[in-house]
C-alpha positions as CSV (number, residue, x, y, z in Angstrom):
1,M,92.3,71.8,144.3
2,L,90.2,69.3,146.2
3,Y,89.1,72.0,148.6
4,D,88.1,74.2,145.7
5,I,86.0,71.4,144.1
6,A,84.4,70.6,147.5
7,K,83.6,74.3,148.0
8,S,82.0,74.6,144.6
9,L,79.9,71.6,145.3
10,K,78.9,73.0,148.7
11,L,80.3,69.9,150.5
12,T,80.3,71.6,153.9
13,Q,81.7,68.6,155.8
14,F,84.8,68.2,153.5
15,D,87.1,70.4,155.5
16,S,86.3,68.9,158.9
17,C,86.6,65.4,157.4
18,M,90.0,66.1,155.9
19,A,91.2,67.8,159.1
20,S,90.1,64.9,161.2
21,G,92.6,62.5,159.5
22,K,90.0,59.8,159.7
23,H,90.8,58.5,156.3
24,D,94.5,59.2,156.1
25,V,95.5,55.6,156.1
26,Q,93.1,54.6,153.4
27,L,94.2,57.6,151.2
28,Q,97.8,56.8,151.7
29,N,97.3,53.1,150.9
30,S,95.4,54.0,147.7
31,T,98.1,56.5,146.7
32,N,100.8,53.9,147.3
33,E,98.9,51.3,145.3
34,C,98.5,53.7,142.3
35,T,102.1,54.7,142.4
36,S,103.2,51.1,142.5
37,A,101.0,50.3,139.5
38,G,102.5,53.3,137.5
39,I,99.3,55.4,137.6
40,K,100.2,59.0,137.1
41,G,96.9,60.5,136.1
42,T,93.2,59.9,135.6
43,P,91.5,58.3,134.0
44,T,93.8,55.3,133.7
45,F,92.6,51.9,132.4
46,F,94.6,48.7,132.1
47,V,94.1,46.1,129.4
48,N,96.4,43.0,129.5
49,G,98.8,45.0,131.7
50,K,99.0,48.0,129.3
51,A,98.0,51.4,130.7
52,Y,95.8,53.7,128.8
53,V,95.9,57.2,130.3
54,G,93.9,60.4,129.6
55,Q,90.6,61.7,128.4
56,T,90.7,59.7,125.1
57,A,91.9,56.5,126.8
58,I,88.4,55.0,126.8
59,F,88.4,55.0,123.0
60,D,91.8,53.3,122.9
61,V,90.6,50.8,125.5
62,Q,87.5,50.0,123.5
63,R,89.5,49.6,120.3
64,E,92.0,47.2,122.1
65,V,89.2,45.2,123.7
66,K,87.5,44.7,120.3
67,R,90.9,43.7,118.8
68,L,91.5,41.2,121.5
69,L,87.9,39.8,121.0
70,G,88.6,39.5,117.3
71,E,85.9,42.0,116.4
């Protein structure tokens, strides 16, 4: 999927960058961090430790922030 997106955006250096393994450690660390935090999709937002996941998450986050601020 990433390769298809890169191709559609004409990111000509994407394949060679991925093949080089240059960023493998950073990618694996990010993946591990997300897994540990319980992130299973994007977008994901956290407010007071509660995860909000999916396309409509931003509206739920806004509503919760307003509630917490007493608005």
